[in-house]
N, C-alpha and C positions, 0 to 999 in steps of 0.2 A: 504494500500500500504506500503510495507516494502522494506528494502534495497535489499532483495533477488530478487525482481522483476526488479531492475534497469538494470542488465546486459541484460536481455531479451528485455527490452524496448530500450536500446541503440542499440542492434542489429537490431531491427525493424526500428528504426529511421534512421539507417545507410543505410537501403535498399531503403529509399525514394529517388525519383529523386531530383536532386539538384535544379531543376526549380520549384518545388512545395513546398509550405510552409506546414509542417506537423501540424496536429491538434491532441491533446490528449484530449479526452472527459473524464472528471473526475466526471461525473454525479453520478456514483455509489460508489465513494470513501467516506467511512465513517470514516476511521482511516488512519493515516499515521505516519511513524516514521521520525525522524530528517533527516536521510540520504535521504529518499524519497523526503522530502520537499526541501532539498538542490539540489537534482537532478532536480526537477521540476523548481526550480529557474534558474538553468543553462540552462535548455531547453528553457525556456521563453526568456532568454537573447540571446540565439542562434537563435531566430526567430520562435520557436515552439509556436503555439497558445494553451493556456490552456482553453479549452471550458468547460462551466459549472463547473468552479472551485469553490469548496465550500468556504464559507467565512472564515472558520477557517484556511484553507490552504493559502488563499490569505493573511490573516493577519500574519500568520507565516512566509511566504515568505518575507513580508515587514519588519517584526522584524529581521529576519536573515540578510537581506540586510543592515538594519540600524546598526546592530551590527557588520557587516563585516563578519558574519558567512555564508552568502550565497555563498561565493566563486564564484561569477559570472564570475570573470576574470581568473579563473584557477582552477586546482585541488589541 
């Protein structure tokens, strides 16, 4: 998952009904860049469920948040 995929995911998430909690299934993610991880962190903070999130992404999100790089509260 790379930064180039983020805009398409944002569009798809925006189409979801507001009364439903979106779920991103990350089962097939083997690699991710920093922008993708930051995006996933923001998604999770906004109520998106990260299903089957690989341990390396979960750890990276936690590190970014601890360092203040996750930018969960804004862009």
